[in-house]
Each structure stands twice: as structure tokens, then as C-alpha cells.
KOLMI-394024 format. One record per atom (N, C-alpha, C): residue in one letter; x, y, z. Coordinates in steps of 0.02 Angstrom, whole numbers, plus 50000, padded with zeros to 5 digits. Each point is the difference from the previous one (the first is absolute). Layout:
REM residues N
AXYZ/...
***
This chain:
REM residues 320
M567085138952818/M500645002550025/M499865004050064/S500364998350054/S499885003450063/S500265007249998/Q499635004150037/Q500175007250000/Q500495001350057/R500515003749985/R500505001750052/R499705005150048/P500154999450065/P499765005050048/P500315006849984/S499605005250013/S500245006849988/S500555001750049/P500505003649977/P500545002050047/P499725004650054/P500315000050058/P499765004450053/P499985007349978/N499485003450021/N499925007049984/N500095004050065/A500545003650005/A500165003650063/A499465005150017/F499735003449948/F499495005150014/F499374996850028/D499774994549968/D499404996650024/D500104997450071/D500594997350013/D500144997650068/D499965005650051/A500265005849982/A499985005850046/A499295002350013/V499605000149945/V499305002050008/V499634995250045/Q500114993449991/Q499674995050041/Q500225000550073/A500655001050010/A500255000750069/A499715006150034/N499945005549963/N499715006150028/N499274998950017/A499634996649955/A499294998750013/A499924995850063/T500434995050009/T499974995750059/T500145004050062/E500515004349996/E500175004250057/E499435004750018/Q499705003149950/Q499465004750013/Q499404996550032/A499864993849977/A499424996450027/A500084998550074/G500625000050025/G500124998850071/G499975006250043/R499935005849969/R499985006250039/R499315001050030/P499975003150060/P499355000950033/P499525004349960/G500265004549959/G499575004449962/G499814997549931/F500174993749984/F499884997549933/F499275000549977/P499514998350043/P499305000849978/P499835007249981/L500285004850036/L499875007049983/L500335001949934/V500614997649988/V500335001449937/V499574997449942/Q499724994150009/Q499564997249948/Q499395004449989/A499715002450055/A499405004249995/A500165006749967/W500635002150004/W500205006549973/W500234999649927/Q499994994149971/Q500214999549931/Q499595004649955/G500345003949960/G499675004549953/G499805006650030/L500115001050066/L499815006450031/L500605004750002/D499875006449992/D500525004950011/D500035001750074/L500455004550020/L500095001650070/L499355002650031/A499645004349964/A499385002750027/A499504994350013/G499964995249954/G499554994450009/G500204995550058/I500664998950007/I500264996150056/I499835003450066/R500085006550001/R499865003750062/R499264999350018/R499555000549952/R499284999350014/R499844993050025/H500304995049968/H499884993150021/H500264998850071/L500595002750016/L500294999150065/L499585003450054/V499775006049988/V499575003450049/V499374996050013/A499704997449948/A499394996050008/A500134993750040/A500574996749987/A500184994050037/A500125001450073/L500335005550015/L500135001950070/L499355001650036/R499555003549967/R499355001450031/R499624993650014/A500024995449952/A499654993650009/A500284996050058/A500645001150016/A500324996650056/A499855003450067/G499615005449999/G499825003450061/G500495005450022/I500425002349954/I500515005150016/I499725006949983/D499875003950052/D499685006649990/D500455004949964/E500654999450010/E500485004749971/E500244997649931/A499554997049962/A500204996849937/A500355004849952/E499735006049991/E500305004949954/E500715001750022/D500075001650064/D500665001950026/D500494994349996/D499784994050019/D500454994350000/D500244998349929/A499555000349952/A500194998849930/A500525005249978/R499885006250018/R500455005449980/R500694999050031/F500024998150063/F500654999050034/F500374994049970/M499654994649986/M500334994249972/M500265001349929/I499605003349959/I500235001749932/I500595004850004/G499965004950044/G500555004750008/G500644996650023/H499934995050044/H500584996350024/H500344996349943/V499604997049956/V500284996349943/V500325004749949/L499695005849990/L500235004649948/L500615004150020/E500095001150065/E500515004650024/E500674999149963/P500295005449976/P499865007150013/P499515003249951/V499744996249953/V499495002749953/V499355001050038/S499655005549986/S499365001350033/S499434996549964/L499454999150035/L499414997049970/L499755004349942/A500005006550007/A499785004449947/A500434999249937/Q500654999450010/Q500454999049943/Q499864993449965/A499904994850038/A499884993449971/A499334999649964/L499505003550027/L499355000149967/L500045003849934/A500445004949997/A500065004149939/A500464996749948/D500444995650021/D500484996949954/D500024992550013/A499684996249956/A499944992750009/A500674996650003/A500525003049971/A500654996949999/A500324999550069/L499735003850047/L500285000050068/L499714994450043/W499544996149972/W499694994450037/W500134993649962/S500264994950033/S500194993849967/S499644994150032/W500054994249967/W499694994050029/W500364998050064/Q500655001650005/Q500364998650062/Q499715004150058/D499835006449984/D499685004250051/D499334997050021/A499614997649951/A499354997050015/A500084993950044/A500514995949986/A500124994050040/A500195001850072/R500425005150008/R500195002250067/R499395002750038/L499605004149965/L499405002750031/L499524994450020/A499924995049958/A499554994550015/A500214996250062/D500664999150010/D500254996650060/D499845004150063/L500095006549996/L499835004350057/L499264999850014/A499605000649947/A499285000150007/A499734993550029/A500324994349981/A499774993650026/A500074999750076/L500545002950026/L500095000450072/L499475004550032/R499905005749970/R499515004850029/R499294997049999/L499844996249948/L499344996949996/L499914994750054/R500554997550027/R499964995350056/R499995003850066/R499935006549996/R499955004750057/R500655000750039/V500554998749966/V500655001950029/V500035007650001/P500215003150055/P500015007350003/P500425003049944/L499795005749975/L500365003249946/L500735001450019/S500115001750063/S500695001450022/S500444993949992/Q499734994050014/Q500394993949991/Q500064998149927/V499495001549961/V500044998749928/V500565004149968/L500035006450018/L500505004449972/L500674999750038/G499984997650061/G500614999250040/G500195006150040/S499605005349998/S500175006050038/S499375004150012/K500075004950046/K499445004450016/K500285006950021/P499745005449971/P500215006650024/P499755001150072/F500435002850041/F499825001950069/F500385006250018/W499645005050024/W500305006550014/W500345002649937/T500655001050000/T500355002149938/T500424994349971/L499894994050025/L500434994349982/L499624994949958/D500374995849965/D499714994349965/D500294993850032/L499594996150035/L500244994650042/L499854993249972/K500474995450007/K499904993149980/K499474996850044/V499574996049969/V499464996650036/V499984992749977/T499944995550049/T499894992949985/T499434997550045/G499844993749993/G499494997150042/G500224999150072/D500625001750016/D500254999350069/D499875006250042/V499755005349969/V499895006350037/V499325002949981/L499755004350044/L499405003849983/L500175005049945/T499535001149957/T500075005449951/T499975006750037/P500495004449992/P499955006650032/P499385003649977/R499645002950048/R499365003249985/R500035007550013/A499585003549963/A499985007350008/A499815002050071/D499594996050035/D499815001650069/D500615000750044/T500524996049987/T500595000250042/T500405006449991/E499895003549946/E500345006449991/E499785005150052/A499414998950030/A499785004450055/A500474999450059/L500274994150012/L500484999150054/L500655003749984/V500244999249939/V500625003549980/V499915007550008/E499445002649977/E499885007250005/E499975002350073/A499674996150043/A499945001850071/A500685000250033/V500424995249986/V500664999750031/V500435005949976/L499995001449936/L500415005549974/L499785006750030/G499365000550015/G499745006250029/G500185001050072/C500124994650037/C500125000850072/C500734999250020/C500404997049957/C500694998350021/C500545004649973/G499845004549955/G500495004849977/G500564996949960/N500555003749994/N500564997949958/N500624997750039/A499995000950066/A500594998450040/A500154992549996/P500644998150008/P500174992949998/P499624996050053/L499764994249979/L499694995450048/L500094992949974/H499904995350046/H500064992949984/H499314996950008/M499744997049946/M499314997550000/M499984992449994/L499424997350019/L499884992949997/L499334998849964/D500014995449952/D499394998149964/D499864992750017/L499484998950039/L499814993350023/L499534996849950/G500184994049975/G499624996749948/G500095003649934/T500625001049981/T500165004549944/T499744997649933/G499894993449991/G499734997649937/G500435001849940/S499725003749954/S500385002249940/S500515005450016/G499985002650061/G500445005650018/G499735006749978/A499365000249983/A499705006149971/A500055006050047/I499804999250062/I500005005650047/I500725002250015/L500424995250014/L500705001550015/L500335003749942/A499904997549939/A500315003149942/A499725007049987/A499355000850006/A499695006549988/A500265005350048/L500034998250065/L500235004950050/L500745001649992/L500414995049989/L500725001349992/L500145004049936/S499594998949948/S500105003749938/S499855007450009/E499575001750048/E499825006950012/E500455003550051/R500344996050041/R500405002850054/R500714997249997/P500455003449964/P500694997449991/P500394999150064/A499805003450054/A500374999550063/A499754994250043/W499484996649979/W499724994650040/W500334993349983/T500024995650050/T500184993049989/T499424995650025/G500004993849980/G499444995850020/G500154992650000/Q499564996450033/Q500044992850003/Q499304997149986/G499984994849958/G499374996649986/G500034992950027/I499444998050032/I499954993350029/I499414996449968/D500104993749982/D499444996149976/D500114992750018/L499464996450012/L500054992950017/L500154995749939/S499825002549941/S500054996149939/S500675001349964/P500424994949992/P500625000949961/P499865001949928/A499474997449971/A499835001749931/A499825007349993/A499625002650048/A499835007150000/A500635004350007/L500454998050044/L500625003750009/L500425000249937/A499984994649961/A500385000049937/A499725005249952/V499335000749998/V499695005149958/V500185006950026/A499955000950066/A500165006550029/A500725002049984/Q500464995350005/Q500705001549986/Q500105002349928/Q499644996749954/Q500055002249930/Q499745007149991/N499475001750035/N499735006849995/N500465005150032/I500284998350057/I500485004550033/I500605001249955/D500254994749969/D500575000649955/D499825004249939/A499424998749970/A499805003549939/A499895007450013/C499815001750062/C499895007150017/C500635003450026/A500574996549996/A500655002750021/A499995002050074/L499684995950042/L499945001550071/L500404995050043/T500374995649968/T500334994650036/T500465002550056/P500385005549992/P500435002250054/P499625002350063/R499365001649992/R499635002850057/R499454995350026/A499944994149972/A499464995550021/A500274993050012/Q499794997150055/Q500174993150017/Q499364996050007/L500024993749980/L499434995550005/L500194993950041/A499524997550039/A500134994150041/A499354996150009/Q500084993550010/Q499424995750011/Q499835000050074/G499375000350016/G499794999750069/G499255000950008/R499764998650058/R499295001050016/R499935006750036/W499745004849965/W499925006850026/W500665002350032/G499985002950060/G500615002850029/G500354995650050/E499844993550001/E500234995650053/E500764999950009/A500375000149945/A500734999250005/A500385006650003/L499645005650005/L500335006549996/L500135002950069/R500515004350004/R500195003050064/R499505005250023/D500015001450064/D499555005050030/D500205007149977/H499495004349991/H500105007149988/H500505001549945/S499924996549944/S500485000649945/S499775004549943/F499365002050000/F499735003249940/F499655006650017/D500095004649953/D499655006550005/D499304999649970/L499894995049958/L499364999349965/L499874992649986/V499394997850014/V499794993349983/V499375000549956/V500014996749943/V499424999949955/V499814992749986/S499374999049982/S499794993349982/S499335000249964/N499944995649951/N499354998549970/N499884992650013/P499764998350061/P499944993050019/P499374996849970/P499944993450005/P499384996849978/P499435002350045/Y499445002349969/Y499465002450042/Y499304997849976/I499984995249956/I499354997649976/I499734994750048/V499375000750020/V499684995250044/V499994993149965/R500204994850036/R500114993549969/R499394997449962/E499415000850027/E499414997349967/E499825003749937/V500305005949990/V499875003949939/V500444997849942/L500554996650015/L500494998349948/L499704996249942/A499564995350014/A499724995849947/A499585004049951/G499745005750021/G499585004149957/G500375005549962/L500665000250006/L500385005249965/L500034998649925/E500175005049962/E500094999149928/E500534994749987/P499924996149946/P500484994649986/P500725002449996/E500115006249975/E500675002649994/E500355000150068/V499635001550053/V500285000350067/V499984993250033/R499424996950001/R499894993750035/R500464994449974/D500074999549934/D500344994449970/D500735001349981/H500205006449998/H500665001549971/H500455004350044/E499755002450057/E500435003750045/E500114995950064/P500555001050034/P500174995650056/P499535000950060/A499724994550023/A499545000250058/A500355002850061/L500654998850006/L500395002550056/L499955007650007/A499935003449943/A499975007350000/A499295002650002/L499504995650003/L499305002049998/L499624998450064/D500134994250027/D499594997350055/D500155003450066/G499535004050023/G500095003750062/G499704996550061/G499794993749991/G499724996450057/G499245000850004/E499724997750055/E499284999850007/E499685006949997/D500335005150026/D499725006849998/D500425004849959/G500524997549966/G500425004249958/G500545003850037/L500054998950066/L500445004250041/L500604996350029/D500104993749982/D500534996050030/D500685003449994/A500185002249940/A500665003049990/A500075006650038/Y499475003950004/Y500045006450037/Y500144998850074/R499714994950028/R500124998750071/R500744998750013/V500314996049956/V500714998450008/V500445006249988/I499875003449945/I500425005749980/I499945005750050/I499395001850018/I499905005850044/I500284998750070/A499924993950025/A500274998450066/A500765000750001/D500324999249943/D500735000249996/D500275007049982/L499575004649980/L500245006649979/L500365003850055/P499765000050063/P500385003650052/P500714997450008/R500114993749985/R500674997150005/R500435001849940/L499695000049940/L500385001049938/L500165007449987/L499555004450021/L500075007249984/L500435003750050/R500425004349975/R500355004750043/R499505005050027/A500195003450053/A499565005050031/A499775005149949/G499355001049995/G499735004849953/G499964997549929/G500204993649988/G499984997349932/G499294999149974/W499935000149935/W499354999549967/W499854992949977/F499364998549994/F499784993949967/F499415001649954/A499924996149948/A499445000749953/A499804993149977/L499364998350009/L499744993549983/L499425000749951/E500034996449944/E499414999849957/E499474995650033/I499375001949990/I499444996450031/I499454999049949/G499544995450016/G499394999449961/G499555006050015/Y499555001449953/Y499595006150005/Y499585000350063/D499854994250032/D499564999950058/D500374998250064/Q500675000649999/Q500404997750057/Q500315005850040/G499845006149982/G500335005750032/G499915000150075/A499394999550025/A499885000450072/A500354994450037/A499974994049974/A500314994350034/A500765000650003/V500315002249946/V500735000650000/V500225005950044/L499635005449998/L500165005650044/L499954997950073/A499514995950017/A499934997750069/A500594995650021/L500244995749955/L500584995950014/L500625004450012/A500075005249960/A500585004550007/A499975003950065/E499415002350018/E499925003750063/E500154995550059/A499774993749998/A500134995350054/A500744998450007/A500375000649945/A500724998650002/A500415006050023/G499675005550015/G500355005950025/G500275004549946/L499784999249939/L500225004349945/L499605006450000/T500265005149969/T499705006650005/T499945003449932/A499725006150000/A499905003949938/A499644996049947/L499494996350021/L499664995349956/L499495003549956/E499994997949937/E499495002549954/E499914995049943/C499435000749966/C499854995749944/C499965004349937/R500364998049948/R500025003949938/R499614996249945/P499655003849956/P499614996849947/P500414998849937/D499734995649957/D500284999349933/D499655004849953/L500134999549935/L499715004649952/L499244999449995/A499734994250020/A499284999049999/A499675002650064/G500415002750046/G499735002650062/G499894994850054/L500244993849989/L499914994750048/L500614999650046/D499894998050062/D500564999150047/D500504995249969/R500645001950001/R500514995849968/R500654999550039/V500175005050041/V500644999950034/V499915002350072/V500264996050047/V500045002150070/V500725002350012/L500045006050026/L500645003550008/L500095001750074/G500624999850026/G500115001950069/G500734999950017/Q500145001150065/Q500695000350024/Q500094996050064/A500634998150011/A500204997450066/A500075006050047/L499914998950064/L500085005550048/L500705002849997/A500065006550007/A500665003250004/A500354998050064/A500655001350004/A500404997850057/A499745002750065/N499715006150000/N499745002950062/N499254998750007/G499724995749954/G499284998650002/G499824995350055/
***
């Protein structure tokens, strides 16, 4: 007598569908490796995997990724109470970790990066905001005071510098220029998220080419300054996952500075300030370009490591 097929089992179908879905996730191999481990064990395994992938900040990166998945629960709370950690959390963490193990920058893995006092959206279309750039923000705030001014951020990228300065100076307005429409989309999201939209405008363009003469009290920029032949030797996070347009400074790293500095006397109002981020070994060369352009009050400011990081100066005053 033939046996009748079993009726469909909705629970079994759901389990099978979930297993199929999980197998397609980038972190599935990690989830398998973590079977039977508690959060402390998963953390140890993840740190070891990150180290094996050549990531020096393995401890910190693991902590940030676990914290991102757990938020608003803290890592300490989850380690103390197993009920606060679920297999769904493990699956989410595994997907993040799989990206980081491919040397995708942590900022892109998490989708944001703290900069100054802000938390900014980051994608592969923009440079990750770096602590070195905060030296430029600090230098500008120290020399420009609180009076109303109109500023320009050339090559704004994520909008980090523009957003940081406007967030500190409520009387300031600003404009950000970038050649990349994708970068401008990220910058706009950051400007909106920081509630700066009424005071900031963004536009596509190549440096200051399309802008009117003598329109700005302050011009800032973190242009591409890496020597072209050095690019191939950069860490994979930078070389493979950040936009070459924002990195490649030409044969000697100074291509963007030549264009920007030559245009500063036209863009700046009399006595207006400029601040440019530079590579640690580019201070003398950039200062020489600024002096040749007729700019004044020139100086080089260091970053927290004591390395040259910002060239600062002014356009000649009206009676100069």
C-alpha cells in the first residue's frame, strides 16, 4: 500500500527558508564558526580573525562592531547577561565582520565616523574623515573669531570640514564644492543631519572655477595630496575602498595646491583667510606656492603628532 505524502509543515518550511537565506549572507561562514560560542567567545574569535587579516586595530574594531550591533545595550551588559545577545545579533555582526575582513574601512562597514563633535555618514564615495583634519578645524576657529563670515570648502567630500566649522560658528554661512555628484549626495545628507541646511549650499564643480571673484571671507580645503606612485602601496582600506579622485595628488602630490592657491587671490575678499590640509612633508612646498601667489601671514600648523598638517594665511588687505 503506497504511503501518502506528509502534509506541508509550515514550521519546517520556515526553518528551511531561513537556513537558505542565512547561507546567502556574507557572514554565513563566521556564523557557522561561532556555533556554540557565547559572546565572549565570539569576540575572541573575531579579534583573532581580524589580526590574521592584517588589521592592527583588531581589538578596537571588534569592540566597535559589536557595540554597533548591540546598541543601545552596552558590551558590558551583554557579556553579563546572555539574554541580551541573540543569534540575530550574531548574524548581523558576522555580516559586518565579513566586510571588515575584506579590508573595507570600518567607517564604511558601520556607515558613519565621528569627526569633531559630529557623527558623519560615510560611504565609498568619500574619504573617511580623519583626526588629522581636525587640526584644520582648530586652526580656523582660532584665527577667524565669531563674527559672521561666508566660507568655501573646496573638494568638500563628506562635508566634514564645512559641517564642523558651521556647527561651531552659528553666524557663519558656507558653500561646499565637489567634482563628484556621489560625494555631494553624502555631504548633503550630513549637512541635513547636522541641521545646517539653511546655512550651507553645495554645488558640483572643479575647485573654484565657476565661482565669482572675491566672494569669500574664508577658503578651506583638504585636497588630494598623495604622490601618485605611492598610491599602490597604501593600506587596502584606502587604496581599494576610498575614491582615487580624493587621493591622487599627481606626480609630486601638489597638483591640486597649484590650482587652488593660484585662485585664492581671486576667490578671497581682502584680508580673507585660507587653510589647507597638507601631507606631513609638504609644508615648505605649499608655503612657497602661497608666497608666490601674493598671499600673506603664512604659517604652518602641526597636527597632534607634531607633524606639519595645515598651511594657513590671508589674502592681502585692501591697502596691501
